[in-house]
C-alpha positions in Angstrom: 7.5 6.0 23.7 4.2 4.7 22.4 4.2 1.7 20.0 2.0 1.3 16.9 1.9 -1.9 14.9 2.1 -1.7 11.2 0.5 -5.1 10.3 3.0 -6.1 7.6 6.2 -8.1 7.2 7.2 -5.9 4.3 10.3 -4.0 5.5 9.9 -1.4 2.7 6.4 -0.5 4.0 7.8 -0.2 7.6 10.6 2.0 6.4 8.2 4.2 4.5 5.9 4.8 7.5 8.9 5.5 9.6 10.2 8.1 7.1 6.8 9.8 6.9 6.5 10.0 10.7 10.1 11.4 10.9 9.2 14.0 8.2 6.1 15.0 10.2 8.3 15.5 13.3 6.5 12.7 15.3 9.2 11.3 17.6 7.2 9.6 20.3 5.8 6.8 18.2 7.8 3.6 17.6 6.6 1.7 14.5 6.9 -2.1 14.8 6.0 -4.8 12.3 4.6 -8.3 12.6 8.1 -9.7 12.9 8.4 -7.7 16.2 5.4 -9.2 18.0 4.5 -12.7 19.0 3.2 -14.6 15.9 -0.6 -14.9 15.4 -2.7 -16.3 12.6 -3.2 -13.6 10.0 -6.7 -13.1 8.5 -7.8 -13.8 5.0 -8.3 -10.6 3.1 -11.8 -11.4 2.0 -13.4 -8.0 1.5 -14.4 -6.6 -1.9 -12.7 -3.2 -1.2 -9.3 -1.9 -0.2 -10.9 -0.2 2.8 -12.5 -3.5 3.9 -9.3 -5.5 3.7 -7.3 -2.8 5.5 -9.8 -2.9 8.4 -9.8 -6.7 8.5 -6.0 -6.7 9.0 -5.9 -3.8 11.5 -8.8 -5.2 13.6 -7.2 -8.6 13.8 -3.8 -7.2 14.7 -5.3 -5.2 17.6 -7.1 -8.3 18.9 -3.9 -10.4 18.7 -1.5 -7.9 20.2 -3.4 -5.2 22.2 -1.5 -2.5 20.3 -3.0 0.2 18.1 -2.6 -1.1 14.6 -2.2 0.3 11.1 -2.9 -1.8 8.1 -3.1 -1.0 4.4 -4.4 -2.7 1.4 -3.4 -1.4 -2.0 -3.4 -2.4 -5.6 -3.5 -1.4 -9.2 -6.7 -0.5 -11.0 -6.4 -0.5 -14.8 -9.0 1.4 -16.9 -8.9 -1.1 -19.8 -9.4 -4.0 -17.4 -12.5 -2.4 -15.8 -10.7 -1.5 -12.6 -9.0 -4.9 -12.2 -6.8 -6.3 -10.8 -7.9 -4.1 -7.9 -8.0 -6.0 -4.6 -6.7 -9.1 -6.4 -3.5 -7.2 -7.4 -1.1 -9.3 -5.2 -2.5 -12.6 -6.6 -3.6 -11.7 -10.1 -1.5 -14.4 -11.7 -2.8 -17.0 -9.2 -0.2 -17.1 -6.5 0.0 -14.5 -3.8 3.1 -12.2 -3.9 4.5 -13.3 -7.3 5.3 -9.8 -8.4 6.9 -10.7 -11.7 4.1 -13.1 -12.8 1.4 -10.5 -11.8 3.2 -7.8 -13.8 3.7 -10.0 -16.8 0.0 -11.1 -16.9 -1.2 -7.4 -16.8 1.2 -6.6 -19.7 -0.1 -9.6 -21.7 -3.7 -8.6 -21.1 -2.9 -5.1 -22.4 -0.9 -6.3 -25.3 -3.3 -4.9 -28.0 -4.4 -1.8 -26.0 -3.1 1.5 -27.5 -1.0 3.8 -25.4 -3.7 6.4 -25.0 -6.0 3.8 -23.4 -3.4 2.4 -20.9 -4.6 4.6 -18.0 -4.3 3.2 -14.5 -4.1 4.2 -10.8 -2.6 2.9 -7.7 -5.0 3.0 -4.8 -4.2 2.5 -1.1 -6.5 2.4 1.8 -4.9 2.7 5.3 -6.8 1.9 8.5 -5.9 2.8 12.1 -7.7 0.8 14.7 -7.2 1.4 18.4 -7.6 -1.1 21.3 -10.7 0.8 22.4 -12.4 0.2 19.0 -12.0 3.6 17.4 -11.3 3.3 13.7 -10.1 5.7 11.0 -9.7 4.9 7.3 -8.1 7.0 4.6 -7.6 6.5 0.9 -4.8 7.7 -1.4 -4.9 7.5 -5.2 -2.0 7.9 -7.7 -3.0 8.4 -11.3 -0.9 7.4 -14.2 -0.5 5.0 -17.2 1.2 1.7 -17.9 4.3 1.0 -20.0 4.8 -1.9 -22.4 8.0 -3.2 -20.6 9.2 -3.0 -17.0 11.8 -0.2 -16.2 13.6 0.5 -13.0 14.8 -1.3 -9.9 13.2 0.6 -7.0 9.9 -0.3 -5.4 8.0 -3.6 -5.9 4.8 -5.0 -7.4 3.7 -3.1 -10.4 6.1 -0.1 -9.9 8.2 -1.0 -12.9 5.3 -0.6 -15.4 3.5 2.4 -13.8 4.3 5.9 -15.0 2.7 8.6 -12.8 0.8 11.4 -14.4 3.2 14.2 -15.4 6.2 11.9 -15.3 8.3 10.0 -17.9 9.9 7.7 -15.4 8.2 4.7 -13.9 7.5 4.4 -10.2 10.5 2.0 -10.0 12.8 4.7 -11.5 11.9 7.2 -8.7 14.1 7.3 -5.6 12.4 6.3 -2.4 12.0 9.9 -1.1 10.5 11.0 -4.4 8.1 8.1 -4.4 7.0 8.7 -0.8 6.0 12.3 -1.6 3.6 11.4 -4.4 2.7 7.7 -4.1 -0.7 6.3 -3.2 0.7 4.7 0.0 2.6 7.9 0.8 -0.6 9.9 0.4 -2.7 7.5 2.5 -0.1 7.3 5.3 0.3 11.0 5.4 -3.4 11.4 5.6 -3.3 9.1 8.6 -0.6 11.1 10.4 -3.1 13.5 12.2 -4.8 10.4 13.7 -1.5 8.8 14.7 -0.5 11.9 16.6 -3.5 11.3 19.0 -2.2 7.9 20.1 -0.3 9.2 23.0 -3.2 11.4 24.2 
């Protein structure tokens, strides 16, 4: 069994990658997270793009553990905010990881924006870096629009205010399997599967 490190402490992300690998029939890869390896100082996500931040995290994880590593960086891009919060999505309200404050700030900033101009997209870049230095980066996009109030209890981050194109439910109202099949992260991780299948070669 080959191990691949998903450079995150987010158990929901770990579960998602495991489900995607199971659905693809890949059985010889064990996905582990940062909690499963000796601790190391995690890098600052200082790049200006999702792709750059994913590579920073994956490269650092490979250096620290010697395992092939997958890392992702994702966020919400809002048309009326000129593509922001973008790479600042997790700390838009000032403190990293305060989902409720971030979500509320975006809603406040869009308070006067009419429904037809509330377009947005979730973007996810996923990077696979191997100990030998080979790198692959893929990007998934999920188009939609933003509600005026949060709805739903699944997911995290901006899920409760994001309605995917063609849907009436928010991302947080979709069940996990539904979300995996259409989400930005699901699309990016599935695009990474062909590269992951080569890890045992």
